[in-house]
C-alpha positions as CSV (number, residue, x, y, z in Angstrom):
1,M,-12.6,6.5,15.9
2,S,-14.4,7.6,12.7
3,S,-17.8,6.0,11.9
4,G,-19.1,4.7,8.7
5,T,-18.9,1.6,6.5
6,V,-16.9,0.7,3.4
7,K,-18.9,0.8,0.2
8,V,-17.9,-1.2,-2.8
9,Y,-16.7,1.7,-4.9
10,D,-14.5,3.0,-2.1
11,N,-12.3,0.1,-2.9
12,I,-9.4,1.2,-5.1
13,F,-9.6,-1.9,-7.3
14,H,-13.3,-1.8,-8.0
15,T,-14.6,-0.7,-11.4
16,F,-18.0,-0.4,-13.0
17,R,-19.1,-3.4,-15.1
18,S,-20.5,-3.5,-18.6
19,G,-21.1,-6.1,-21.3
20,D,-20.2,-9.7,-20.3
21,R,-20.2,-9.5,-16.5
22,I,-18.2,-12.6,-15.9
23,L,-15.5,-11.6,-18.4
24,Q,-15.5,-8.1,-17.0
25,S,-15.1,-9.4,-13.5
26,E,-12.3,-11.8,-14.7
27,N,-10.5,-8.9,-16.3
28,N,-10.9,-6.7,-13.2
29,I,-9.7,-9.4,-10.8
30,T,-6.7,-10.1,-13.0
31,K,-5.7,-6.4,-13.1
32,A,-6.1,-6.1,-9.4
33,F,-4.0,-9.3,-8.8
34,I,-1.2,-7.9,-11.0
35,N,-1.4,-4.5,-9.4
36,V,-0.8,-5.9,-6.0
37,F,2.5,-7.5,-7.0
38,E,3.5,-4.6,-9.3
39,H,3.2,-1.9,-6.6
40,S,4.1,-3.9,-3.5
41,H,7.5,-4.4,-2.0
42,I,9.7,-6.8,-4.0
43,D,9.7,-9.2,-1.1
44,L,6.0,-10.1,-1.8
45,R,6.6,-11.3,-5.3
46,K,9.7,-13.2,-4.2
47,K,7.8,-15.0,-1.4
48,F,5.0,-15.8,-3.8
49,L,7.3,-17.3,-6.4
50,I,9.5,-19.2,-4.0
51,Q,6.9,-20.3,-1.3
52,E,3.8,-20.9,-3.5
53,L,5.3,-21.8,-6.8
54,D,8.6,-23.5,-5.8
55,I,10.7,-21.2,-8.0
56,S,14.4,-21.1,-7.2
57,E,15.6,-17.9,-5.4
58,E,18.1,-17.3,-8.2
59,I,15.3,-16.9,-10.8
60,T,13.5,-14.3,-8.6
61,E,16.5,-12.0,-8.3
62,D,16.0,-10.4,-11.8
63,R,13.8,-7.3,-12.2
64,I,10.2,-8.4,-13.0
65,T,7.8,-6.5,-15.3
66,F,4.1,-7.1,-15.4
67,D,1.6,-7.0,-18.3
68,L,-1.9,-7.9,-19.2
69,Q,-3.2,-10.0,-22.2
70,V,-0.1,-11.2,-24.0
71,K,-0.9,-11.3,-27.7
72,K,2.4,-12.0,-29.5
73,R,5.0,-14.8,-29.4
74,L,7.9,-14.5,-27.1
75,E,11.3,-14.1,-28.6
76,H,13.5,-15.0,-25.7
77,N,14.6,-18.3,-24.1
78,F,14.0,-18.2,-20.4
79,K,15.5,-20.2,-17.6
80,K,12.0,-20.8,-16.2
81,A,8.9,-20.8,-18.4
82,F,5.4,-22.1,-17.5
83,V,1.7,-21.3,-17.3
84,L,0.0,-20.5,-14.0
85,G,-3.7,-21.2,-13.9
86,I,-5.9,-19.7,-11.1
87,S,-9.6,-20.6,-10.5
88,D,-12.0,-21.2,-7.7
89,K,-11.7,-25.0,-8.1
90,I,-9.0,-27.1,-9.7
91,P,-10.5,-30.1,-11.6
92,Q,-9.1,-33.5,-11.0
93,S,-8.7,-34.0,-14.7
94,M,-9.1,-31.8,-17.8
95,N,-10.0,-32.9,-21.3
96,Y,-7.5,-32.2,-23.9
97,N,-7.8,-31.9,-27.6
98,R,-4.5,-31.6,-29.4
99,V,-3.9,-28.0,-30.6
100,K,-2.0,-26.9,-33.6
101,E,1.5,-25.4,-33.1
102,D,0.4,-22.2,-34.8
103,S,-2.7,-21.9,-32.6
104,Y,-2.0,-19.3,-29.9
105,G,-3.9,-18.2,-26.8
106,V,-4.1,-14.9,-25.1
107,P,-3.0,-15.2,-21.5
108,D,-4.6,-12.9,-19.0
109,A,-1.3,-11.7,-17.6
110,V,2.4,-12.3,-17.3
111,F,5.3,-12.0,-14.9
112,L,8.4,-11.4,-17.1
113,S,12.1,-11.0,-16.4
114,E,15.4,-12.0,-18.1
115,S,15.1,-15.4,-16.4
116,L,11.4,-16.0,-15.9
117,C,8.2,-16.0,-18.0
118,M,5.1,-16.9,-16.1
119,L,2.0,-16.7,-18.3
120,I,-1.2,-16.5,-16.2
121,E,-4.7,-17.7,-17.0
122,V,-7.5,-16.5,-14.6
123,K,-10.9,-17.9,-14.1
124,V,-13.6,-16.7,-11.7
125,R,-16.7,-18.2,-10.1
126,D,-17.9,-21.2,-12.1
127,A,-15.6,-20.7,-15.1
128,K,-13.2,-23.7,-15.5
129,L,-9.6,-23.9,-16.7
130,S,-9.2,-25.6,-20.0
131,L,-6.1,-27.7,-20.9
132,D,-6.6,-26.7,-24.5
133,Q,-6.3,-23.0,-23.5
134,I,-3.2,-23.8,-21.4
135,K,-1.5,-25.5,-24.4
136,K,-2.3,-22.6,-26.7
137,H,-0.6,-20.3,-24.2
138,E,2.5,-22.5,-24.2
139,N,2.6,-22.1,-28.0
140,L,3.6,-18.5,-27.4
141,F,7.0,-19.6,-26.1
142,M,9.7,-19.7,-28.8
143,K,10.7,-23.0,-30.3
144,G,13.2,-24.9,-28.3
145,Q,12.0,-23.3,-25.0
146,D,12.1,-25.8,-22.1
147,I,8.6,-25.4,-20.7
148,S,7.9,-26.5,-17.1
149,N,4.7,-28.2,-16.1
150,S,1.8,-25.9,-15.6
151,I,0.9,-24.9,-12.0
152,F,-2.7,-24.6,-10.8
153,K,-3.8,-22.6,-7.7
154,T,-7.2,-21.9,-6.3
155,W,-8.2,-18.4,-5.3
156,D,-8.5,-19.7,-1.7
157,E,-4.8,-20.6,-1.8
158,I,-3.9,-17.2,-3.2
159,L,-5.9,-15.4,-0.5
160,C,-4.5,-17.6,2.2
161,F,-1.0,-16.7,1.0
162,L,-1.8,-13.0,1.0
163,N,-3.3,-13.2,4.5
164,R,-0.2,-14.8,5.8
165,Q,1.9,-12.0,4.4
166,R,-0.1,-9.4,6.2
167,E,1.1,-11.0,9.4
168,E,4.7,-11.9,8.3
169,L,5.8,-8.7,6.6
170,M,6.8,-6.4,9.5
171,G,8.0,-2.8,9.4
172,E,7.1,0.5,7.8
173,K,8.5,-0.5,4.4
174,Y,5.6,-2.9,4.0
175,N,2.8,-0.5,4.8
176,V,1.9,0.0,1.2
177,T,2.1,-3.7,0.5
178,K,-0.3,-4.5,3.4
179,F,-2.7,-1.8,2.2
180,L,-2.7,-3.3,-1.3
181,I,-3.2,-6.8,0.2
182,D,-6.1,-5.5,2.3
183,Q,-7.7,-3.9,-0.7
184,F,-7.3,-6.9,-2.9
185,I,-8.8,-9.3,-0.3
186,S,-11.7,-6.9,0.2
187,F,-12.2,-6.7,-3.6
188,C,-12.3,-10.5,-3.9
189,G,-15.0,-10.5,-1.2
190,I,-17.0,-7.9,-3.1
191,N,-16.8,-10.0,-6.3
192,G,-17.5,-13.4,-4.7
193,I,-14.0,-14.8,-5.3
194,G,-12.8,-17.6,-3.0
195,T,-15.0,-19.9,-1.0
196,N,-13.1,-21.0,2.1
197,K,-14.1,-18.2,4.5
198,T,-11.4,-18.5,7.2
199,K,-11.2,-16.3,10.3
200,D,-8.3,-14.4,8.7
201,F,-10.4,-13.8,5.7
202,Y,-13.1,-12.3,7.8
203,F,-10.6,-10.2,9.9
204,A,-9.5,-8.7,6.6
205,C,-13.1,-7.7,5.8
206,F,-13.0,-5.2,8.7
207,P,-11.5,-1.8,7.9
208,S,-7.9,-1.3,9.2
209,N,-9.0,1.2,11.9
210,I,-11.1,-1.4,13.7
211,R,-9.4,-4.6,12.6
212,Q,-7.1,-4.9,15.6
213,L,-10.1,-4.5,17.9
214,T,-11.7,-7.5,16.3
215,R,-8.5,-9.5,16.8
216,D,-8.4,-8.4,20.4
217,I,-12.0,-9.6,20.9
218,D,-11.1,-12.9,19.3
219,A,-8.0,-13.3,21.5
220,Y,-10.0,-12.4,24.7
221,I,-12.7,-15.0,24.0
222,L,-10.3,-17.8,23.0
223,E,-8.0,-17.1,26.0
224,K,-10.8,-17.1,28.5
225,Y,-13.2,-19.6,27.1
226,N,-11.3,-21.7,24.6
227,S,-12.2,-25.1,26.2
228,D,-15.9,-24.2,26.2
229,I,-16.0,-23.0,22.5
230,D,-17.2,-25.1,19.6
231,N,-14.3,-24.4,17.3
232,S,-16.0,-26.1,14.3
233,R,-18.5,-23.2,14.2
234,Q,-16.3,-20.1,14.3
235,A,-16.0,-19.0,10.6
236,R,-19.6,-18.5,9.5
237,N,-21.5,-16.5,6.9
238,N,-20.7,-12.8,7.2
239,G,-18.4,-13.1,10.1
240,I,-16.9,-15.0,13.0
241,S,-19.3,-16.7,15.5
242,Y,-18.5,-18.0,19.0
243,T,-20.8,-20.7,20.3
244,R,-20.5,-22.7,23.6
245,N,-20.3,-26.4,23.3
246,G,-23.8,-27.9,23.4
247,R,-25.6,-24.6,23.0
248,R,-28.0,-23.6,20.2
249,G,-26.5,-20.5,18.8
250,F,-23.6,-18.0,19.2
251,F,-23.2,-15.8,22.2
252,V,-21.0,-13.4,20.3
253,K,-20.5,-12.7,16.6
254,L,-18.1,-10.3,14.8
255,E,-20.3,-9.3,11.8
256,S,-18.1,-8.5,8.9
257,E,-20.6,-6.7,6.6
258,A,-22.1,-4.2,9.1
259,H,-18.8,-4.1,11.1
260,I,-20.6,-4.7,14.4
261,L,-20.3,-6.9,17.5
262,I,-23.5,-8.9,18.1
263,L,-24.1,-10.0,21.7
264,S,-26.8,-12.7,22.1
265,F,-28.6,-13.6,25.3
266,D,-31.7,-15.4,26.5
267,S,-35.2,-14.1,25.9
268,S,-35.4,-10.3,25.7
269,R,-32.3,-9.5,27.7
270,G,-30.8,-8.1,24.5
271,N,-33.1,-5.1,24.8
272,L,-31.8,-4.3,28.3
273,V,-28.2,-4.6,27.2
274,Q,-28.8,-2.5,24.1
275,E,-30.1,0.3,26.4
276,K,-26.8,0.2,28.3
277,L,-24.7,0.2,25.2
278,D,-26.7,3.1,23.8
279,A,-26.2,5.1,27.0
280,M,-22.5,4.5,26.7
281,G,-22.5,5.8,23.2
282,I,-21.3,2.5,21.6
283,G,-24.6,1.0,20.6
284,K,-25.6,0.3,17.0
285,K,-29.2,0.9,15.9
286,R,-30.9,-2.5,15.3
287,N,-33.4,-3.5,12.7
288,T,-36.8,-3.0,14.2
289,N,-38.8,-2.6,11.0
290,A,-41.0,-5.7,10.7
291,K,-41.1,-5.3,6.9
292,A,-37.4,-6.1,6.8
293,F,-35.3,-8.5,8.9
294,E,-36.2,-7.8,12.5
295,T,-33.5,-8.1,15.1
296,P,-34.3,-10.7,17.8
297,S,-34.9,-9.2,21.2
298,R,-32.2,-11.4,22.6
299,E,-29.5,-9.5,20.6
300,A,-27.6,-6.3,21.4
301,W,-25.4,-4.6,18.8
302,V,-22.1,-2.8,19.3
303,D,-20.8,-0.2,16.8
304,L,-17.1,-1.2,16.6
305,Y,-16.2,2.2,15.2
306,K,-17.2,3.8,18.5
307,V,-15.2,1.4,20.7
308,E,-11.8,2.7,21.9
309,S,-10.7,-0.5,23.7
310,I,-11.8,-4.0,24.3
311,K,-11.8,-3.2,28.0
312,I,-15.3,-1.8,27.9
313,L,-16.6,-4.9,26.1
314,K,-15.3,-7.6,28.4
315,L,-18.2,-7.5,30.9
316,F,-20.7,-7.6,28.1
317,I,-19.0,-10.6,26.4
318,D,-18.9,-12.4,29.7
319,D,-22.5,-11.7,30.3
320,A,-23.4,-13.1,26.9
321,F,-21.3,-16.2,27.5
322,R,-23.2,-16.9,30.8
323,N,-26.7,-16.1,29.6
324,R,-27.0,-17.5,26.0
325,P,-29.0,-20.7,26.2
């Protein structure tokens, strides 16, 4: 397997920032979100509309076009018209000041067909959705248009939906779709979008050429040691940790930034195991510079790019399970 790590500008959605960083990030996220649906298999947008937004299947059959920043009034009466708001958090209540009928907003994006018009307002990080802004967007619909209630989704909900589709969409016809989903999830991670770091989220942070290996490691640990694992401590910062019930720290961690497997033992045993891994050609150089973060001597690091199969890792995982205090 090839070695190396994914850098932020290797991501097809990532762009350089300038000016207002929050606004620029918001615009980039919106464009990437729309690109996923625009260039993916039609089944992805259908599933999103039907499963996540409760849109009738009949409405989703028409050809959908996509656009950014709608700046003029719509001159068509749609069977389904509404505003979708996406942000990190959905407030329990939003203050509303009555807006004039001739006061229009500029939605960030739109899903548009003969039957459907879904205007989209996007917020990132701490930016909050405004009911005033939503109402201004609704003023873009033509007079007499039946407008459905606005729908609000968090970025966590969006990412969870996309993660599910990675597993549910099977077959070669979905290869491009899965690639775009992977890129978008990675892009969101780069930009700090979403807060609920689930295991599936972290699996998606590993490049596709080693992602199945990380899932194999997870499956092996849970199948063999599930009753001994503290499941409340699995999804942690920068990866997935596995800790025995009643123990201080993890015995294994899938580290999602460096793309390594960390094995943790007692005392200085990590140094001995590291020598074995290095001799096998699968070791990852640890941080030994005292000026930076120094790797504890109890840890041994595995370069997942150099591992062909989980078979060669099982004995090391078992050793860490037995010897981590």
